C-alpha positions as CSV (number, residue, x, y, z in Angstrom):
1,X,32.4,33.2,-1.5
2,X,36.1,33.4,-0.4
3,X,34.8,32.2,3.0
4,X,33.6,28.9,1.4
5,X,37.0,27.9,0.2
6,X,37.0,24.6,-1.7
7,X,33.6,23.6,-0.4
8,X,30.9,22.7,-2.9
9,X,27.9,25.1,-2.5
10,X,24.6,24.5,-3.9
11,X,21.3,26.2,-4.3
12,X,17.9,26.2,-6.1
13,X,17.8,29.5,-8.1
14,X,15.0,31.1,-10.0
15,X,15.5,31.8,-13.7
16,X,15.9,35.4,-13.6
17,X,18.7,35.1,-11.1
18,X,20.8,32.7,-13.0
19,X,23.1,35.1,-14.6
20,X,23.8,36.9,-11.2
21,X,24.6,33.6,-9.4
22,X,26.7,32.3,-12.5
23,X,28.9,35.4,-11.9
24,X,29.2,34.4,-8.2
25,X,30.5,31.0,-9.2
26,X,27.4,28.8,-9.4
27,X,28.4,27.5,-12.9
28,X,27.4,23.7,-12.7
29,X,23.7,23.3,-13.6
30,X,22.0,20.1,-12.6
31,X,18.3,19.7,-12.8
32,X,15.2,21.9,-12.8
33,X,12.4,21.9,-10.3
34,X,8.8,22.7,-10.7
35,X,6.7,24.3,-7.9
36,X,3.5,22.3,-8.2
37,X,0.3,23.0,-6.1
38,X,-3.2,22.1,-5.8
39,X,-6.1,21.6,-3.2
40,X,-6.9,18.4,-1.4
41,X,-10.3,17.0,-2.3
42,X,-11.6,14.3,0.0
43,X,-14.4,13.3,-2.5
44,X,-11.7,12.7,-5.2
45,X,-9.7,10.6,-2.7
46,X,-12.7,8.4,-2.1
47,X,-12.3,7.0,-5.6
48,X,-8.6,6.6,-5.1
49,X,-8.5,4.5,-1.9
50,X,-7.7,1.3,-3.9
51,X,-4.4,2.8,-5.1
52,X,-2.6,1.6,-1.9
53,X,-0.2,-1.2,-3.0
54,X,-1.3,-4.6,-1.6
55,X,2.3,-5.6,-0.6
56,X,3.1,-2.3,1.1
57,X,2.0,-1.3,4.6
58,X,1.7,2.6,5.2
59,X,2.3,3.5,8.9
60,X,3.2,6.6,10.8
61,X,6.9,7.2,11.1
62,X,6.7,7.0,14.9
63,X,5.7,3.3,14.6
64,X,8.8,2.1,13.0
65,X,12.5,1.8,14.2
66,X,13.9,5.3,13.4
67,X,17.3,3.9,12.2
68,X,15.7,2.0,9.5
69,X,14.2,5.3,8.1
70,X,17.7,7.0,8.4
71,X,19.3,4.2,6.4
72,X,16.5,4.6,3.6
73,X,17.2,8.4,3.5
74,X,20.8,7.9,3.1
75,X,20.1,5.9,-0.2
76,X,18.5,9.1,-1.4
77,X,20.9,11.7,0.1
78,X,24.7,11.4,0.0
79,X,25.1,11.6,3.8
80,X,23.3,10.4,6.9
81,X,21.2,13.2,8.7
82,X,19.7,11.4,11.7
83,X,19.8,14.5,14.0
84,X,18.2,16.8,11.4
85,X,15.3,14.2,10.5
86,X,14.4,13.8,14.3
87,X,13.7,17.4,14.5
88,X,12.3,17.6,11.1
89,X,9.8,15.0,11.7
90,X,8.4,16.5,14.9
91,X,6.5,19.8,15.8
92,X,3.1,21.5,15.4
93,X,1.6,20.8,12.0
94,X,3.8,17.9,10.9
95,X,2.4,14.7,9.4
96,X,4.4,11.8,8.1
97,X,4.2,8.2,7.0
98,X,6.5,5.6,5.9
99,X,6.0,2.6,3.4
100,X,7.1,-0.8,4.5
101,X,7.4,-3.5,1.8
102,X,6.3,-6.9,3.3
103,X,7.8,-10.2,2.6
104,X,6.1,-13.6,3.0
105,X,7.1,-13.8,6.6
106,X,5.5,-10.5,7.3
107,X,8.8,-8.6,7.8
108,X,9.6,-5.6,5.7
109,X,12.0,-2.9,4.7
110,X,11.5,0.9,4.1
111,X,10.7,1.6,0.5
112,X,9.7,5.3,0.8
113,X,8.4,7.9,3.0
114,X,6.5,11.2,3.0
115,X,6.5,14.3,5.4
116,X,4.5,17.5,5.3
117,X,4.6,20.6,7.3
118,X,1.9,23.2,7.8
119,X,2.8,26.6,6.4
120,X,0.9,29.9,6.3
121,X,-1.1,29.1,3.3
122,X,-1.4,25.3,3.5
123,X,0.9,22.2,3.6
124,X,4.2,21.6,2.1
125,X,5.3,18.1,1.0
126,X,8.8,17.8,2.4
127,X,9.8,15.3,1.1
128,X,8.3,12.3,-0.7
129,X,10.7,9.6,-1.6
130,X,9.6,6.3,-2.9
131,X,11.1,3.3,-4.9
132,X,8.3,3.6,-7.6
133,X,5.2,5.3,-8.6
134,X,2.7,3.0,-6.7
135,X,4.4,3.4,-3.5
136,X,4.5,7.2,-4.0
137,X,0.7,7.0,-4.6
138,X,0.1,5.1,-1.5
139,X,2.0,7.4,0.5
140,X,0.4,10.5,-1.1
141,X,-3.0,9.0,-0.6
142,X,-2.4,8.3,3.1
143,X,-1.2,11.9,3.7
144,X,-3.8,13.7,1.9
145,X,-6.7,11.7,3.6
146,X,-5.1,12.8,7.0
147,X,-5.1,16.4,6.1
148,X,-8.0,19.0,6.0
149,X,-10.3,18.9,2.9
150,X,-9.7,21.9,0.7
151,X,-6.4,22.7,2.1
152,X,-3.7,23.9,-0.4
153,X,-0.8,21.5,-0.9
154,X,2.6,22.4,-2.3
155,X,5.3,20.3,-3.9
156,X,8.7,20.7,-5.5
157,X,9.3,18.2,-8.2
158,X,12.4,17.4,-10.3
159,X,11.5,17.9,-13.9
160,X,13.2,14.8,-15.0
161,X,10.8,12.6,-12.7
162,X,7.9,12.2,-15.1
163,X,6.3,9.7,-12.9
164,X,6.1,12.2,-10.1
165,X,3.9,14.5,-12.3
166,X,1.7,11.5,-13.1
167,X,1.1,10.7,-9.5
168,X,0.5,14.4,-8.5
169,X,-2.0,14.7,-11.4
170,X,-4.1,11.9,-10.0
171,X,-4.6,13.9,-6.7
172,X,-5.3,17.2,-8.6
173,X,-1.9,18.6,-7.6
174,X,-1.1,20.0,-11.1
175,X,-0.8,23.8,-11.1
176,X,2.8,24.8,-12.1
177,X,3.7,28.2,-10.9
178,X,7.5,28.6,-11.4
179,X,10.8,26.8,-12.0
180,X,13.9,26.6,-10.0
181,X,17.4,25.7,-11.3
182,X,19.7,23.5,-9.1
183,X,23.2,25.0,-9.3
184,X,26.6,24.2,-7.7
185,X,29.9,26.0,-7.4
186,X,32.2,23.0,-7.9
187,X,30.4,20.0,-9.1
188,X,27.0,18.3,-9.5
189,X,26.0,16.0,-6.7
190,X,24.3,12.9,-8.2
191,X,21.0,12.1,-6.8
192,X,18.5,9.2,-7.6
193,X,15.9,11.6,-9.2
194,X,13.6,8.8,-10.1
195,X,13.0,8.1,-6.4
196,X,12.5,11.9,-5.5
197,X,8.6,12.7,-6.0
198,X,9.1,16.1,-3.9
199,X,12.3,17.4,-2.6
200,X,12.5,18.2,1.2
201,X,12.7,22.0,0.7
202,X,13.8,24.5,-2.0
203,X,15.6,26.2,0.8
204,X,17.8,23.1,1.8
205,X,20.3,20.7,0.0
206,X,20.7,18.2,-1.6
207,X,17.3,16.5,-1.7
């Protein structure tokens, strides 16, 4: 920890390790994360196809101007991470979509996006950001219908975002396995948790 100097270090810590990390200087507690998982059911999705918002267009991330996505991501995270996102959104087993809110002239702005990566046991949502629950549902539907039926899906959801739990429950993603605690060494980094329906990864910071 001496090497970190005055840097603010954060981590997502399992409950049984909180005392250990507190002694290491992680004394600022922020929010809890739930590990929530389920299985994709295409027959269930057939009854949910009308959940896509009528004033929102869901398209692959590759079909939009990338800078507009970076700008939206920076409204969730406290810094721009263009280079990181370019690499995160590409590669084998990666699927992603963006939500565009259309105006009367047919132009629009980014109001959410979803990305998933194939892992050993299924697919991990990494992340799902959205301005509201309807947009989150639209993105989740588009993603799940694009993935193999019966595949296991994993998410990490801030406990304070109750809308996120409601959205996931509609898609039978409702098995809670364990909790993680967001801890910092210096100070809490404020995040718009109402727009975070699944964080990018429990191994990365901040959202």
